C-alpha positions in Angstrom: 105.6 117.0 108.9 102.6 114.8 109.9 103.2 112.4 112.7 101.9 109.1 111.3 99.8 106.8 113.4 96.7 104.7 113.0 94.4 107.2 114.7 92.3 107.6 111.5 91.1 104.0 112.1 89.5 104.8 115.4 85.7 104.2 115.6 85.6 102.9 112.0 83.6 99.7 111.5 85.3 96.7 110.0 83.8 93.4 108.9 86.1 90.4 108.9 84.8 87.2 107.2 86.3 84.1 108.6 87.1 86.2 111.6 86.9 83.4 114.2 89.9 81.6 112.6 93.5 81.8 113.7 94.5 84.5 111.2 91.1 86.3 111.3 91.1 86.6 115.1 94.6 88.0 115.0 93.6 90.7 112.6 90.5 91.4 114.7 92.8 91.9 117.8 95.1 94.4 116.2 92.1 96.4 114.8 90.3 96.4 118.1 93.5 97.6 119.7 93.5 100.5 117.3 90.0 101.5 118.3 88.1 99.9 115.3 84.7 98.5 115.9 84.9 94.9 114.6 82.3 92.5 113.4 83.6 88.9 113.3 81.7 86.9 110.8 81.7 83.1 110.9 79.6 80.3 109.7 79.4 79.1 113.4 77.8 81.8 115.5 79.1 80.3 118.8 82.7 80.6 117.6 82.2 84.1 116.4 80.7 85.1 119.7 83.5 83.5 121.7 86.3 85.2 119.8 84.4 88.5 119.9 83.9 88.3 123.7 87.6 87.5 124.3 88.8 90.4 122.2 86.2 92.8 123.5 87.3 92.2 127.1 91.0 92.3 126.3 90.8 95.7 124.6 87.6 97.2 126.0 86.5 97.5 122.4 83.2 97.1 120.5 83.5 93.6 118.9 80.6 91.5 118.0 80.1 88.0 116.5 77.8 87.6 113.6 76.6 84.4 111.8 77.2 84.5 108.0 77.7 82.2 105.1 80.0 83.8 102.6 78.5 81.8 99.8 74.9 82.9 100.5 73.7 86.4 99.5 70.7 86.4 101.8 72.9 85.4 104.8 75.3 88.2 104.0 72.5 90.7 103.7 71.1 89.6 107.1 74.6 89.9 108.6 75.1 93.4 107.1 71.8 94.6 108.6 72.9 93.3 112.0 76.3 95.0 111.8 74.7 98.3 110.8 72.2 98.1 113.6 74.8 97.2 116.3 78.0 99.1 115.1 77.0 101.4 112.2 77.8 101.6 108.5 80.7 99.5 107.3 84.0 101.4 106.5 86.4 98.5 106.1 86.1 94.9 104.9 88.6 92.0 105.3 87.8 89.0 103.2 89.4 86.3 105.3 87.1 83.4 104.8 88.8 80.5 102.9 90.7 77.3 103.3 91.6 74.0 101.7 90.2 70.5 102.0 91.7 67.0 101.7 89.0 66.3 99.0 90.6 68.9 96.8 94.2 67.7 97.4 96.1 65.1 95.4 97.8 62.4 97.3 101.0 62.7 95.3 103.0 65.8 94.4 103.8 64.8 90.9 102.9 62.1 88.4 105.5 59.7 87.2 105.5 56.3 85.4 105.2 54.6 88.7 101.7 55.9 89.5 100.1 55.7 86.1 98.1 52.7 87.4 97.0 54.7 90.5 95.3 57.7 88.9 93.1 58.1 92.0 96.1 59.5 93.8 96.7 62.1 91.2 95.0 65.1 89.6 92.6 62.6 87.8 91.3 61.3 91.1 90.2 64.7 92.5 86.6 65.0 93.8 84.8 67.6 91.8 82.6 68.3 94.8 85.7 69.0 96.8 87.4 71.1 94.1 84.2 73.2 93.5 83.8 73.8 97.2 87.4 75.0 97.8 87.4 77.2 94.8 84.0 78.7 95.7 84.9 79.2 99.4 88.1 81.2 98.5 87.0 83.1 95.4 83.2 83.4 95.5 83.5 83.8 99.2 85.5 86.9 98.5 83.3 88.2 95.7 79.9 88.0 97.4 80.9 89.7 100.7 82.5 92.5 98.7 79.3 93.0 96.8 77.4 93.4 100.0 79.6 95.2 102.5 81.1 97.9 100.2 77.6 99.4 99.6 78.0 101.5 102.7 81.4 102.7 101.4 79.8 103.8 98.1 77.4 106.1 100.1 80.3 107.5 102.2 82.6 108.0 99.2 85.5 106.2 100.9 86.5 102.9 102.3 89.0 100.0 102.0 88.8 96.3 101.2 91.6 93.9 102.1 91.5 90.4 100.5 93.5 87.6 102.1 95.4 85.9 99.3 98.2 83.4 99.5 101.7 82.7 98.2 99.9 80.0 96.1 98.6 82.9 94.0 102.2 83.7 92.9 103.7 80.2 92.7 101.1 77.4 92.7 102.1 74.6 95.1 101.9 70.9 94.3 98.9 68.9 95.6 96.4 71.8 96.0 95.2 72.9 92.5 91.8 74.3 93.6 93.2 76.4 96.4 96.0 77.7 94.2 93.7 78.6 91.3 91.2 80.3 93.7 93.9 82.5 95.3 95.3 83.4 91.9 91.8 84.5 91.0 91.6 86.6 94.2 94.8 88.4 93.2 93.3 89.1 89.7 90.0 90.2 91.2 91.8 92.6 93.6 93.5 94.3 90.7 90.3 94.4 88.7 88.1 95.8 91.5 90.7 98.4 92.5 90.4 99.9 89.1 86.6 99.6 89.0 86.1 101.4 92.4 89.0 103.9 92.4 87.0 106.9 91.4 84.4 106.3 94.0 86.9 106.4 96.9 87.2 102.7 97.7 90.7 101.2 97.8 91.1 97.4 97.2 94.3 95.6 98.2 95.5 92.2 99.3 97.9 90.5 101.6 99.5 87.1 100.8 100.5 85.2 103.8 103.4 82.8 103.4 103.4 79.6 105.3 101.5 79.8 108.6 100.4 76.7 110.5 96.6 76.9 110.6 93.7 74.4 111.0 93.3 74.4 107.2 96.8 73.3 106.3 98.1 71.4 109.4 97.2 68.1 107.9 99.5 68.8 105.0 102.5 70.0 107.0 102.6 68.0 110.2 102.1 64.5 111.4 98.8 64.4 113.4 100.1 61.9 115.9 103.7 63.2 116.6 103.3 66.8 115.7 106.6 66.5 113.7 107.0 68.2 110.3 106.2 66.1 107.3 108.7 66.2 104.4 106.5 68.9 102.8 106.8 71.0 105.9 110.5 70.6 106.0 110.7 71.6 102.3 108.8 74.8 103.1 111.2 75.7 105.9 114.2 75.0 103.7 112.8 77.4 101.0 111.9 80.2 103.4 115.0 82.4 103.9 113.9 83.3 107.4 113.8 79.6 108.2 110.5 79.5 110.0 106.7 79.5 109.7 104.9 82.8 110.1 102.9 83.7 113.1 99.4 85.3 112.8 100.7 88.5 114.4 103.2 88.8 111.6 100.3 90.0 109.4 99.1 92.7 111.8 101.4 95.6 110.7 100.6 95.1 107.0 96.8 94.9 107.8 96.9 98.2 109.7 99.0 99.9 106.9 96.7 98.8 104.1 93.5 99.8 105.8 94.7 103.1 107.2 95.3 106.5 105.5 99.0 105.7 105.6 98.4 103.8 102.3 95.8 106.2 100.9 97.5 106.3 97.4 97.9 102.5 97.3 95.3 100.3 95.6 95.4 97.1 93.5 98.4 95.6 95.2 98.9 92.3 97.0 101.7 92.3 99.5 103.5 89.0 100.4 104.2 88.5 104.1 106.2 85.3 103.6 109.7 85.4 105.2 111.3 85.8 101.8 109.8 82.7 100.2 108.7 84.6 97.0 112.1 86.2 96.6 114.1 83.1 97.0 115.4 81.5 93.8 116.0 78.1 95.6 119.8 78.3 94.9 
């Protein structure tokens, strides 16, 4: 019987968009620890370089920071050329860029007769600029990097893509329609692309984090001044059977599994990592 490990990942090249963020950097760490050469892509080059330097020193690994805009084809092509020059052809891609914005968030959770005269606080008051940006960042920001960085995988006849989805894709949350819609689109795209690329050796899967405190959602869940949970944050904890928020490292095992040969017959799935939130019937 084969002794399973993640040795097949050693010396492979992985691109992580949004890699300088809390979740992205955690994924970069576990991959670097497994011997993967990692390119951390971020809109801000200084942030990408800083995270890359920290991880590289910690694991004595090849980790580089690369500037890239996931909504700009030319920027992605330039980043791809840099990755190939410094690390080699891309074997693995994690689409981690994303996030929400107050401009795409309603002020109230649900409409009622009491706020009919305050439509600006509801769905009707959403900024279309904000909505379009959040949807594009999460969905188009997954589509365009995949178009670019899987080209090396086509030539090699193998590779793996991991899309970072969200529990919003399964059960849309109140207040954040753009983010929920975009992540649902990411799940659908994951399934579609997995079929499209199956015969050329590229697997496409997703991971759906439950509730993790990040820079993108902290304003929704905690009070900026006191750090205490808002009612929304408390509701989440009450509806998560494990009774806590996830930590970035809680995603690491699933990431390694879905990118490695241990999951070589798995494609087109999105795995929740959510402390039981998706399974809970609320009673």
